[in-house]
VONU-421139 format. One record per residue: residue in one letter; x, y, z of N, C-alpha, C, O in turn. Coordinates in nm, 3 decimals, always signed. Each point is the difference from the previous one (the first is absolute). Layout:
<rs>
<r minu="A" n_px="X" n_py="Y" n_pz="Z" ca_px="X" ca_py="Y" ca_pz="Z" c_px="X" c_py="Y" c_pz="Z" o_px="X" o_py="Y" o_pz="Z"/>
...
</rs>
This chain:
<rs>
<r minu="M" n_px="-1.082" n_py="+0.769" n_pz="+0.939" ca_px="-0.086" ca_py="-0.147" ca_pz="-0.062" c_px="+0.000" c_py="+0.030" c_pz="-0.117" o_px="+0.013" o_py="+0.117" o_pz="-0.034"/>
<r minu="A" n_px="-0.030" n_py="-0.229" n_pz="-0.067" ca_px="+0.020" ca_py="+0.018" ca_pz="-0.121" c_px="-0.189" c_py="+0.008" c_pz="-0.037" o_px="-0.068" o_py="-0.064" o_pz="+0.081"/>
<r minu="L" n_px="+0.012" n_py="+0.116" n_pz="-0.160" ca_px="-0.083" ca_py="+0.006" ca_pz="-0.076" c_px="-0.069" c_py="-0.052" c_pz="-0.142" o_px="+0.037" o_py="+0.015" o_pz="-0.117"/>
<r minu="K" n_px="-0.116" n_py="-0.060" n_pz="+0.155" ca_px="-0.065" ca_py="-0.036" ca_pz="-0.153" c_px="-0.144" c_py="-0.016" c_pz="-0.030" o_px="-0.085" o_py="-0.037" o_pz="+0.081"/>
<r minu="F" n_px="+0.063" n_py="+0.071" n_pz="-0.210" ca_px="-0.191" ca_py="+0.058" ca_pz="-0.050" c_px="+0.021" c_py="-0.137" c_pz="-0.009" o_px="+0.095" o_py="-0.078" o_pz="-0.015"/>
<r minu="G" n_px="-0.274" n_py="+0.074" n_pz="+0.037" ca_px="-0.093" ca_py="-0.144" ca_pz="+0.005" c_px="-0.030" c_py="-0.024" c_pz="-0.145" o_px="-0.049" o_py="+0.077" o_pz="-0.082"/>
<r minu="T" n_px="+0.094" n_py="-0.215" n_pz="+0.069" ca_px="-0.067" ca_py="-0.078" ca_pz="-0.126" c_px="-0.103" c_py="+0.118" c_pz="-0.113" o_px="-0.012" o_py="+0.006" o_pz="-0.122"/>
<r minu="D" n_px="-0.032" n_py="+0.055" n_pz="+0.208" ca_px="-0.116" ca_py="+0.080" ca_pz="-0.077" c_px="-0.034" c_py="+0.136" c_pz="-0.061" o_px="-0.098" o_py="+0.053" o_pz="-0.051"/>
<r minu="V" n_px="+0.259" n_py="-0.012" n_pz="+0.088" ca_px="+0.084" ca_py="+0.120" ca_pz="-0.028" c_px="+0.074" c_py="+0.023" c_pz="-0.135" o_px="+0.116" o_py="-0.040" o_pz="-0.007"/>
<r minu="S" n_px="-0.180" n_py="+0.110" n_pz="-0.115" ca_px="+0.090" ca_py="+0.030" ca_pz="-0.062" c_px="+0.086" c_py="+0.174" c_pz="+0.033" o_px="-0.027" o_py="+0.111" o_pz="+0.045"/>
<r minu="T" n_px="+0.160" n_py="-0.199" n_pz="-0.114" ca_px="+0.082" ca_py="+0.168" ca_pz="-0.025" c_px="+0.068" c_py="+0.028" c_pz="-0.101" o_px="+0.075" o_py="-0.074" o_pz="-0.062"/>
<r minu="A" n_px="-0.105" n_py="+0.200" n_pz="+0.041" ca_px="+0.090" ca_py="+0.072" ca_pz="-0.135" c_px="+0.064" c_py="+0.070" c_pz="+0.046" o_px="-0.010" o_py="+0.038" o_pz="+0.116"/>
<r minu="R" n_px="+0.103" n_py="+0.001" n_pz="-0.207" ca_px="+0.111" ca_py="+0.138" ca_pz="+0.009" c_px="-0.026" c_py="+0.059" c_pz="-0.072" o_px="-0.019" o_py="-0.036" o_pz="-0.116"/>
<r minu="T" n_px="+0.005" n_py="+0.188" n_pz="+0.175" ca_px="-0.015" ca_py="+0.114" ca_pz="-0.112" c_px="+0.101" c_py="+0.090" c_pz="+0.064" o_px="+0.065" o_py="-0.029" o_pz="+0.101"/>
<r minu="D" n_px="-0.055" n_py="+0.163" n_pz="-0.184" ca_px="+0.088" ca_py="+0.087" ca_pz="-0.040" c_px="-0.047" c_py="+0.047" c_pz="+0.158" o_px="+0.104" o_py="+0.026" o_pz="+0.061"/>
<r minu="Y" n_px="-0.194" n_py="-0.012" n_pz="+0.005" ca_px="-0.040" ca_py="+0.067" ca_pz="+0.100" c_px="+0.014" c_py="-0.094" c_pz="+0.129" o_px="-0.033" o_py="+0.048" o_pz="+0.109"/>
<r minu="G" n_px="+0.073" n_py="-0.158" n_pz="-0.115" ca_px="-0.006" ca_py="-0.116" ca_pz="+0.130" c_px="-0.072" c_py="-0.134" c_pz="-0.073" o_px="-0.007" o_py="-0.025" o_pz="-0.120"/>
<r minu="T" n_px="-0.034" n_py="-0.039" n_pz="+0.215" ca_px="-0.069" ca_py="-0.104" ca_pz="-0.029" c_px="-0.168" c_py="+0.030" c_pz="+0.046" o_px="-0.042" o_py="+0.081" o_pz="+0.083"/>
<r minu="V" n_px="-0.062" n_py="-0.212" n_pz="-0.197" ca_px="-0.103" ca_py="+0.014" ca_pz="+0.039" c_px="-0.029" c_py="-0.123" c_pz="+0.026" o_px="+0.059" o_py="-0.092" o_pz="-0.056"/>
<r minu="L" n_px="-0.155" n_py="+0.074" n_pz="+0.147" ca_px="-0.050" ca_py="-0.159" ca_pz="+0.070" c_px="-0.157" c_py="+0.011" c_pz="+0.013" o_px="-0.072" o_py="+0.070" o_pz="+0.071"/>
<r minu="L" n_px="+0.041" n_py="-0.187" n_pz="-0.190" ca_px="-0.126" ca_py="-0.037" ca_pz="-0.014" c_px="-0.024" c_py="-0.103" c_pz="+0.142" o_px="+0.087" o_py="-0.082" o_pz="+0.026"/>
<r minu="D" n_px="-0.178" n_py="+0.090" n_pz="+0.039" ca_px="-0.038" ca_py="-0.083" ca_pz="+0.068" c_px="-0.151" c_py="-0.069" c_pz="-0.077" o_px="-0.103" o_py="+0.065" o_pz="-0.014"/>
<r minu="E" n_px="+0.118" n_py="-0.176" n_pz="-0.019" ca_px="-0.083" ca_py="-0.084" ca_pz="-0.092" c_px="-0.111" c_py="-0.012" c_pz="+0.109" o_px="-0.115" o_py="+0.009" o_pz="-0.043"/>
<r minu="R" n_px="+0.128" n_py="-0.026" n_pz="+0.162" ca_px="-0.109" ca_py="-0.055" ca_pz="+0.051" c_px="-0.156" c_py="+0.119" c_pz="+0.004" o_px="-0.117" o_py="-0.010" o_pz="-0.036"/>
<r minu="A" n_px="+0.201" n_py="+0.114" n_pz="+0.102" ca_px="-0.091" ca_py="+0.120" ca_pz="-0.081" c_px="+0.009" c_py="+0.095" c_pz="-0.069" o_px="-0.028" o_py="+0.118" o_pz="+0.024"/>
<r minu="G" n_px="+0.074" n_py="-0.175" n_pz="-0.132" ca_px="+0.034" ca_py="+0.108" ca_pz="-0.089" c_px="+0.073" c_py="+0.175" c_pz="-0.020" o_px="+0.031" o_py="+0.080" o_pz="-0.089"/>
<r minu="A" n_px="-0.031" n_py="-0.087" n_pz="+0.177" ca_px="+0.120" ca_py="+0.088" ca_pz="+0.027" c_px="+0.124" c_py="+0.042" c_pz="+0.031" o_px="+0.076" o_py="-0.048" o_pz="+0.083"/>
<r minu="Y" n_px="-0.056" n_py="+0.158" n_pz="-0.170" ca_px="+0.160" ca_py="+0.041" ca_pz="-0.026" c_px="+0.071" c_py="+0.118" c_pz="+0.135" o_px="-0.057" o_py="+0.094" o_pz="+0.057"/>
<r minu="W" n_px="+0.199" n_py="-0.146" n_pz="-0.038" ca_px="+0.023" ca_py="+0.061" ca_pz="+0.096" c_px="+0.134" c_py="+0.051" c_pz="-0.099" o_px="+0.059" o_py="-0.076" o_pz="-0.077"/>
<r minu="E" n_px="-0.028" n_py="+0.220" n_pz="+0.099" ca_px="+0.127" ca_py="+0.000" ca_pz="-0.055" c_px="+0.125" c_py="+0.081" c_pz="+0.094" o_px="-0.003" o_py="+0.109" o_pz="+0.055"/>
<r minu="L" n_px="+0.100" n_py="-0.200" n_pz="-0.063" ca_px="+0.101" ca_py="+0.054" ca_pz="+0.112" c_px="+0.137" c_py="+0.109" c_pz="-0.119" o_px="+0.039" o_py="-0.013" o_pz="-0.116"/>
<r minu="N" n_px="-0.012" n_py="+0.106" n_pz="+0.222" ca_px="+0.071" ca_py="+0.097" ca_pz="-0.014" c_px="+0.154" c_py="-0.034" c_pz="-0.038" o_px="+0.021" o_py="-0.118" o_pz="+0.029"/>
<r minu="P" n_px="+0.079" n_py="+0.172" n_pz="-0.076" ca_px="+0.131" ca_py="-0.042" ca_pz="-0.024" c_px="+0.035" c_py="-0.016" c_pz="+0.163" o_px="+0.022" o_py="-0.110" o_pz="+0.051"/>
<r minu="T" n_px="-0.021" n_py="+0.172" n_pz="-0.014" ca_px="+0.056" ca_py="-0.033" ca_pz="+0.174" c_px="-0.087" c_py="-0.159" c_pz="+0.065" o_px="+0.059" o_py="-0.092" o_pz="+0.056"/>
<r minu="A" n_px="-0.157" n_py="+0.097" n_pz="-0.074" ca_px="-0.032" ca_py="-0.147" ca_pz="+0.047" c_px="-0.034" c_py="-0.095" c_pz="-0.104" o_px="-0.048" o_py="-0.106" o_pz="+0.039"/>
<r minu="T" n_px="+0.063" n_py="+0.122" n_pz="-0.151" ca_px="+0.130" ca_py="-0.089" ca_pz="-0.097" c_px="+0.129" c_py="-0.079" c_pz="+0.044" o_px="+0.030" o_py="-0.119" o_pz="-0.008"/>
<r minu="L" n_px="+0.050" n_py="+0.248" n_pz="+0.068" ca_px="+0.114" ca_py="-0.060" ca_pz="+0.030" c_px="-0.049" c_py="-0.088" c_pz="+0.112" o_px="+0.005" o_py="-0.122" o_pz="-0.016"/>
<r minu="V" n_px="-0.047" n_py="+0.169" n_pz="+0.119" ca_px="-0.067" ca_py="-0.053" ca_pz="+0.132" c_px="-0.015" c_py="-0.184" c_pz="-0.001" o_px="+0.065" o_py="-0.087" o_pz="+0.058"/>
<r minu="V" n_px="-0.194" n_py="+0.081" n_pz="-0.164" ca_px="-0.041" ca_py="-0.079" ca_pz="-0.052" c_px="+0.094" c_py="-0.112" c_pz="-0.063" o_px="-0.013" o_py="-0.120" o_pz="+0.023"/>
<r minu="G" n_px="+0.107" n_py="+0.174" n_pz="-0.102" ca_px="+0.081" ca_py="-0.111" ca_pz="-0.098" c_px="+0.133" c_py="-0.009" c_pz="+0.165" o_px="+0.015" o_py="-0.115" o_pz="+0.039"/>
<r minu="T" n_px="+0.027" n_py="+0.171" n_pz="+0.003" ca_px="+0.102" ca_py="-0.045" ca_pz="+0.119" c_px="-0.070" c_py="-0.097" c_pz="+0.075" o_px="+0.069" o_py="-0.087" o_pz="+0.053"/>
<r minu="L" n_px="-0.217" n_py="+0.083" n_pz="-0.034" ca_px="-0.071" ca_py="-0.101" ca_pz="+0.130" c_px="+0.015" c_py="-0.180" c_pz="-0.111" o_px="+0.032" o_py="-0.119" o_pz="+0.010"/>
<r minu="M" n_px="-0.089" n_py="+0.237" n_pz="-0.118" ca_px="-0.008" ca_py="-0.134" ca_pz="-0.070" c_px="+0.114" c_py="-0.108" c_pz="-0.041" o_px="-0.007" o_py="-0.120" o_pz="-0.029"/>
<r minu="A" n_px="+0.089" n_py="+0.189" n_pz="+0.036" ca_px="+0.149" ca_py="-0.042" ca_pz="-0.065" c_px="+0.081" c_py="-0.078" c_pz="+0.174" o_px="+0.105" o_py="-0.063" o_pz="+0.013"/>
<r minu="G" n_px="-0.175" n_py="+0.091" n_pz="+0.060" ca_px="+0.042" ca_py="-0.088" ca_pz="+0.105" c_px="+0.004" c_py="+0.050" c_pz="+0.123" o_px="-0.027" o_py="-0.069" o_pz="+0.098"/>
<r minu="G" n_px="+0.064" n_py="+0.203" n_pz="-0.090" ca_px="+0.013" ca_py="+0.123" ca_pz="+0.078" c_px="-0.076" c_py="+0.017" c_pz="+0.083" o_px="-0.116" o_py="-0.035" o_pz="-0.022"/>
<r minu="D" n_px="+0.152" n_py="+0.097" n_pz="+0.152" ca_px="-0.076" ca_py="-0.006" ca_pz="+0.096" c_px="-0.039" c_py="+0.180" c_pz="+0.007" o_px="+0.059" o_py="+0.078" o_pz="-0.075"/>
<r minu="E" n_px="-0.159" n_py="-0.032" n_pz="+0.170" ca_px="-0.020" ca_py="+0.154" ca_pz="+0.040" c_px="+0.098" c_py="+0.087" c_pz="+0.001" o_px="-0.009" o_py="+0.108" o_pz="-0.059"/>
<r minu="A" n_px="+0.100" n_py="-0.140" n_pz="+0.118" ca_px="+0.136" ca_py="+0.111" ca_pz="+0.011" c_px="+0.055" c_py="-0.032" c_pz="-0.125" o_px="-0.017" o_py="+0.104" o_pz="-0.063"/>
<r minu="D" n_px="+0.055" n_py="-0.160" n_pz="+0.012" ca_px="+0.099" ca_py="-0.061" ca_pz="-0.132" c_px="-0.166" c_py="+0.076" c_pz="-0.097" o_px="-0.058" o_py="-0.087" o_pz="+0.066"/>
<r minu="A" n_px="-0.006" n_py="+0.126" n_pz="-0.112" ca_px="-0.082" ca_py="+0.090" ca_pz="-0.036" c_px="+0.032" c_py="+0.163" c_pz="+0.041" o_px="+0.037" o_py="+0.097" o_pz="-0.067"/>
<r minu="A" n_px="-0.065" n_py="-0.115" n_pz="+0.193" ca_px="+0.045" ca_py="+0.113" ca_pz="+0.038" c_px="+0.130" c_py="+0.107" c_pz="-0.074" o_px="+0.006" o_py="+0.106" o_pz="-0.061"/>
<r minu="A" n_px="+0.073" n_py="-0.196" n_pz="+0.104" ca_px="+0.142" ca_py="+0.036" ca_pz="-0.069" c_px="+0.032" c_py="+0.018" c_pz="-0.110" o_px="+0.094" o_py="+0.066" o_pz="-0.046"/>
<r minu="A" n_px="-0.217" n_py="-0.157" n_pz="-0.031" ca_px="+0.016" ca_py="+0.080" ca_pz="-0.156" c_px="-0.082" c_py="+0.130" c_pz="-0.014" o_px="+0.044" o_py="+0.092" o_pz="-0.069"/>
<r minu="L" n_px="-0.135" n_py="-0.085" n_pz="+0.120" ca_px="-0.071" ca_py="+0.124" ca_pz="-0.025" c_px="+0.081" c_py="+0.117" c_pz="+0.070" o_px="-0.043" o_py="+0.114" o_pz="-0.017"/>
<r minu="T" n_px="+0.140" n_py="-0.130" n_pz="+0.083" ca_px="+0.071" ca_py="+0.143" ca_pz="+0.061" c_px="+0.114" c_py="-0.004" c_pz="-0.068" o_px="+0.087" o_py="+0.085" o_pz="+0.023"/>
<r minu="S" n_px="-0.070" n_py="-0.185" n_pz="-0.120" ca_px="+0.149" ca_py="-0.004" ca_pz="-0.085" c_px="-0.053" c_py="+0.022" c_pz="-0.144" o_px="+0.093" o_py="+0.021" o_pz="-0.079"/>
<r minu="A" n_px="-0.182" n_py="-0.021" n_pz="+0.037" ca_px="-0.079" ca_py="+0.046" ca_pz="-0.115" c_px="-0.098" c_py="+0.119" c_pz="-0.011" o_px="-0.067" o_py="+0.043" o_pz="-0.094"/>
<r minu="F" n_px="+0.082" n_py="+0.000" n_pz="+0.235" ca_px="-0.119" ca_py="+0.162" ca_pz="+0.000" c_px="+0.020" c_py="+0.060" c_pz="+0.118" o_px="+0.047" o_py="-0.054" o_pz="+0.100"/>
<r minu="D" n_px="-0.071" n_py="+0.130" n_pz="-0.106" ca_px="+0.043" ca_py="+0.140" ca_pz="+0.138" c_px="-0.013" c_py="-0.030" c_pz="+0.084" o_px="+0.068" o_py="+0.066" o_pz="+0.079"/>
<r minu="V" n_px="-0.159" n_py="-0.190" n_pz="+0.000" ca_px="-0.040" ca_py="+0.023" ca_pz="+0.111" c_px="+0.042" c_py="-0.075" c_pz="+0.108" o_px="+0.057" o_py="-0.109" o_pz="+0.003"/>
<r minu="D" n_px="-0.114" n_py="+0.223" n_pz="+0.133" ca_px="+0.090" ca_py="-0.075" ca_pz="+0.118" c_px="-0.042" c_py="-0.134" c_pz="+0.026" o_px="-0.102" o_py="-0.043" o_pz="-0.052"/>
<r minu="P" n_px="+0.185" n_py="-0.038" n_pz="+0.143" ca_px="+0.001" ca_py="-0.133" ca_pz="+0.007" c_px="-0.139" c_py="-0.043" c_pz="+0.110" o_px="-0.043" o_py="-0.114" o_pz="+0.017"/>
<r minu="V" n_px="+0.013" n_py="+0.188" n_pz="+0.021" ca_px="-0.068" ca_py="+0.006" ca_pz="+0.117" c_px="-0.179" c_py="-0.031" c_pz="-0.073" o_px="-0.073" o_py="-0.095" o_pz="+0.030"/>
<r minu="R" n_px="+0.046" n_py="+0.192" n_pz="-0.115" ca_px="-0.113" ca_py="+0.044" ca_pz="-0.125" c_px="-0.005" c_py="-0.155" c_pz="-0.062" o_px="-0.090" o_py="-0.085" o_pz="+0.002"/>
<r minu="A" n_px="+0.233" n_py="+0.083" n_pz="-0.060" ca_px="-0.010" ca_py="-0.122" ca_pz="-0.086" c_px="-0.058" c_py="-0.161" c_pz="+0.052" o_px="-0.062" o_py="-0.084" o_pz="-0.065"/>
<r minu="A" n_px="+0.105" n_py="+0.083" n_pz="+0.192" ca_px="-0.022" ca_py="-0.093" ca_pz="+0.066" c_px="-0.175" c_py="-0.041" c_pz="+0.051" o_px="-0.071" o_py="-0.101" o_pz="+0.001"/>
<r minu="R" n_px="+0.058" n_py="+0.234" n_pz="+0.033" ca_px="-0.160" ca_py="+0.024" ca_pz="+0.003" c_px="-0.102" c_py="-0.048" c_pz="-0.133" o_px="-0.094" o_py="-0.080" o_pz="+0.007"/>
<r minu="D" n_px="+0.145" n_py="+0.160" n_pz="-0.140" ca_px="-0.062" ca_py="-0.018" ca_pz="-0.086" c_px="+0.013" c_py="-0.129" c_pz="-0.064" o_px="-0.106" o_py="-0.040" o_pz="-0.046"/>
<r minu="V" n_px="+0.170" n_py="-0.009" n_pz="+0.036" ca_px="+0.034" ca_py="-0.177" ca_pz="+0.006" c_px="-0.124" c_py="-0.123" c_pz="+0.079" o_px="-0.052" o_py="-0.106" o_pz="-0.033"/>
<r minu="E" n_px="+0.050" n_py="+0.217" n_pz="+0.174" ca_px="-0.027" ca_py="-0.046" ca_pz="+0.114" c_px="-0.170" c_py="-0.020" c_pz="-0.059" o_px="-0.046" o_py="-0.113" o_pz="-0.015"/>
<r minu="T" n_px="-0.033" n_py="+0.236" n_pz="-0.012" ca_px="-0.074" ca_py="-0.019" ca_pz="-0.095" c_px="-0.072" c_py="-0.004" c_pz="-0.103" o_px="-0.120" o_py="+0.005" o_pz="-0.027"/>
<r minu="L" n_px="+0.253" n_py="-0.019" n_pz="-0.045" ca_px="-0.072" ca_py="-0.089" ca_pz="-0.133" c_px="-0.002" c_py="-0.072" c_pz="-0.004" o_px="-0.090" o_py="-0.028" o_pz="-0.079"/>
<r minu="V" n_px="+0.174" n_py="-0.132" n_pz="+0.148" ca_px="-0.045" ca_py="-0.113" ca_pz="+0.035" c_px="-0.116" c_py="-0.034" c_pz="+0.097" o_px="-0.060" o_py="-0.107" o_pz="-0.012"/>
<r minu="R" n_px="+0.032" n_py="+0.188" n_pz="+0.098" ca_px="-0.121" ca_py="-0.014" ca_pz="+0.077" c_px="-0.119" c_py="+0.001" c_pz="-0.086" o_px="-0.080" o_py="-0.091" o_pz="+0.020"/>
<r minu="E" n_px="+0.048" n_py="+0.194" n_pz="-0.130" ca_px="-0.073" ca_py="+0.037" ca_pz="-0.100" c_px="-0.020" c_py="-0.123" c_pz="-0.045" o_px="-0.098" o_py="-0.074" o_pz="+0.011"/>
<r minu="L" n_px="+0.246" n_py="+0.057" n_pz="-0.086" ca_px="-0.062" ca_py="-0.120" ca_pz="-0.122" c_px="-0.010" c_py="-0.114" c_pz="+0.062" o_px="-0.022" o_py="-0.097" o_pz="-0.072"/>
<r minu="R" n_px="+0.031" n_py="+0.079" n_pz="+0.194" ca_px="-0.041" ca_py="-0.149" ca_pz="+0.102" c_px="-0.159" c_py="-0.021" c_pz="+0.005" o_px="-0.084" o_py="-0.085" o_pz="-0.028"/>
<r minu="A" n_px="+0.093" n_py="+0.199" n_pz="+0.075" ca_px="-0.183" ca_py="+0.033" ca_pz="+0.047" c_px="-0.083" c_py="+0.005" c_pz="-0.146" o_px="-0.120" o_py="-0.027" o_pz="-0.004"/>
<r minu="S" n_px="+0.180" n_py="+0.057" n_pz="-0.089" ca_px="-0.113" ca_py="+0.030" ca_pz="-0.118" c_px="-0.053" c_py="-0.174" c_pz="-0.044" o_px="-0.113" o_py="-0.036" o_pz="-0.034"/>
<r minu="G" n_px="+0.229" n_py="-0.045" n_pz="+0.049" ca_px="-0.009" ca_py="-0.128" ca_pz="+0.005" c_px="+0.075" c_py="-0.034" c_pz="-0.205" o_px="-0.022" o_py="-0.079" o_pz="-0.091"/>
<r minu="L" n_px="+0.103" n_py="+0.186" n_pz="+0.115" ca_px="+0.123" ca_py="-0.012" ca_pz="-0.157" c_px="+0.072" c_py="-0.068" c_pz="+0.074" o_px="-0.015" o_py="-0.118" o_pz="-0.031"/>
<r minu="A" n_px="+0.100" n_py="+0.133" n_pz="+0.127" ca_px="+0.131" ca_py="-0.048" ca_pz="+0.040" c_px="-0.015" c_py="-0.100" c_pz="+0.113" o_px="-0.100" o_py="-0.010" o_pz="+0.071"/>
<r minu="E" n_px="+0.192" n_py="-0.051" n_pz="-0.064" ca_px="+0.063" ca_py="-0.130" ca_pz="+0.164" c_px="+0.121" c_py="+0.042" c_pz="+0.022" o_px="+0.069" o_py="-0.051" o_pz="+0.088"/>
</rs>
């Protein structure tokens, strides 16, 4: 399932990943390079399987672990109200 940030979430790419600003709460979140890759894949219309495949292609990670990590990240972004 594709992912998108809420209208009150600003993003900025950095040398170390991506920073998210939740303008409602005034809180910052930092995504490391692997989370940035996952979010970028999902925001481009890919699903969780596509994001896990991107992780295994770019990093030395087991496919089962990649799928679990993608699922966890998506769940946390949605639970925090940052993503829909």
